[in-house]
N, C-alpha and C positions, 0 to 999 in steps of 0.2 A: 663228389661221386667218382668212384674209381673208373679210370679210362676216359673221363670227360675231356673233350677238346677245349684247350685254353683259347680264349678269344684272341684274335689278332688285333693289331692297333691301326687306327687310321691316323696317318701323319699329315697334317697340313703344313706343307713346306714352303716357306717364303723364298722366292727366287731373287728378290731384289729388283732394281729398276730395269734390268735387261742385259747388263754386261755380266757374263758368267764369272768374271774375275771378282765381282762384288758379292757373290754368294758367300754364305758362312761355311765354315769347315763342316759343321753338322749337316747342313743342307747337302753339301757335296757328298758326304759319306752316305747319307740315306738314299740319295738318288742313285748312286753307283751300285748300291747293294739291293735295290728294290726289285722284287719279283713281280709286283703289280703297280702300275703307275696310271693315275687318273688325271685328267686335265680338262678344263673348260675350253670350248672353242665355238666360233660361229659356224653354222652348217656350211659345208663346202670349203672351209678354210682349215689350215693346219693349226692355227692358233699360236699366239706369241709365246705362251708358256712352253708349249712343246718345242717350238723352234729354238728357244733359248737354251735347251738342254741337249741339243743335237750332239751325238757322239759321247754322251755321258751315261747312257742307260745300258744295262745288260742286254746282250743280243737276244736272250730268251725272255725278256721282260714282257709281261702281258699289258697291253695298253688299253685303257678305257677312256674313250673320247666322250665327254659330256657336252652335247651340242645344245646350245640355247635355242628354245623354240621361237623366241623373238628377240630382237635387239632394238631397232628403231621403227619397226613396222607399226607399233601401237604407241600412242602418246603415253608418257610416263604416268600421267595423272588419271588415265583411263582405268577404272576398276578392272577391266579385262586384262590389263598388263600385269597387275599384281597377282590376279588369279592364275594366269597362265604360268608365270614364273614360280608361284607357290607349288603348283602341281608338278612342275619340272623338278624343283629341288627335293620335293618329297619322294618322287620316283627315283632320282639319283641316289638319295640317301638310303633308300631301301636296298638298292643294289650293293652299295658299299657295306651296309649293315650285314647283309647276308654273307658277304665275303669274310668280314671280321668274325662273325659268329661261327664260321667254319674254320677259324684259326689262321686266316690269311691276313698278313700285314699289307696295307695299301698306302702308297705315297701319293698325296694329292698335290699337284703342282699349283702354286699360287703366285701370280704376278705381284710384285711389291711385297707388302707384309700381309699375312692372312687376316689379321684383325683390324686392318685399316681400309675400310670401304671395299673389301674383297668379297667375291662370291662364296668363298669357303665358309664365311661366317654363317651362311644360311644352312650349310651342311652341319656345321658344328653344333648349332642349337638343336638340330633334329637327331643327332647321333650321340651326344655326350652322355646321356642318361642310359644308353643301351650297351655301348661298347667303349673300350678305351680310345680316347682321342688325344693326341699330343700335337702341339703347335710349335713350329720353328719360326721365330721372328726374323725379320729381314730389314735391310736398308729400304726406306721408302722412296718412291719416285720423286717426291717433293724435295727430299734432301739431295738427291742427285741433281735435281733441277737448279736449286739455288747454288750448289757447288759449281755447276756449269756456267753460271753468270760470273764467277770469279769474285763474288762479294759476299761477306757475311750477311745472313738474313736477319739476325737479331743482335742488338747491343744492350747491355745493361738491363734495364727493366722493361724493354720492349715486350709487348704481348703479341704473340703470333696468332692470327686468325686464319683458319682454313675454311674456305667457302666452296660450294659446288656451283658450277655454271648453270645448273638446272634450276636454281632458285629464281623467283620472280625478280625482275630488274629492280623494283623498288626496295626489296629486301637486300639485294646485293649492294645497292648504293648506300643504304643506311649503315650496313655493317662495315663497308669499306671506309666510310667517312669516320667511323669510330675506331678503326684499327691502327696499330703501329706498323707491324709487318703483315703482309698478306700473301696467302697462297690460294689460287683458284684452280680447282680441278674439274674434270668432266666438262671439257670445253667443246671440242669437236665443231659442230655446226653452230654453236652458240657464241662464237667469238664476237660478232657484232654487238650482242647484248652485254657481254662482259666488258667490252671496251666502252660502251655507252655509260655503263654504271660507274666505271672508273673515272670517266670524264666528269660525270655529274658529282662525284665525290671529291674531285680535284686531285686525283692520284694517277691519272693516265700517263703523264710525262715521266713518272718514276717507275713505270711498269715494264717488265720484260716478258717476252714470250719464249718459252723453252720447249722445243719439239723433240721428242724421243731422247730424253736425257740419258746419257751414258751409253747410248747405242751408236752404231756406225753412222746412222743418218742424223745424228744430233745437230740441232740448229738453234742458235740463240740470237734474238733480235729485239730491239726496242718495240714494244707493242704498238706504239703510235705509228710505226712504219710497216706493220704487218698487213694492212689492207683488210678486206672482208672475206678472204678466202676461207674455205673449210680446212681446218688443220687436222693433223693426225690425232687419233684417239689418245695417244700418249703425249699430250701437250699440257703444259702447266704455265700459268701466269704467276709471276713473282713480283712483289713490291717489297723492297728491303726496308727494315726498320732503321731509324736514325737516332737511337736512344743514347743513354748515358755512356760515356767512355772515360777512362782515366787520362 
């Protein structure tokens, strides 16, 4: 139709593990040229994604803060948790869809990689059939974590198993016992459970705790020495594989 407005594009831009130097050239270019920038954050907080791009955005960029309605207030397995977040993602997606349908490009900041346990995935599935959506991949937090240990994570035929600390302890133990190399994410207040599972699987002494990989506050310690404290959200447990080598 003559004079019709071409739709804008929603860009899910992976920022990497937290160090701006580890962003891709494409991510940097999109960020610096963006007229509209959206990012997730906890209510009352600035958000790690927004903080990591400080000084990179245009002075006139329109910022769209997408504030989670819940984080830890409702247990993950409570149906109310999924219902609340589903409504939130649907509402946010409708706002971004309206912008794109009016011809506006929007860059959505994504911690880590957008397609690896990221919130952007929930927007992607709601938007991809209606407006153009492009994704910029990124270095994951786990690759920054095993790099911080100074040791290769896989050798030869090692199989890497990625686990969530939110899994039941029995499931964690079973999968850890069967794994070569292990990454455990989403730890936070669940560190005692993760450590207990590793101990039951006979892998505790080989495990490392990496807090805030690639960031200024990075810390790397043997998990057996970490105690029962609550660790930062950006914490990952690594168990290195010991597979075939020439």
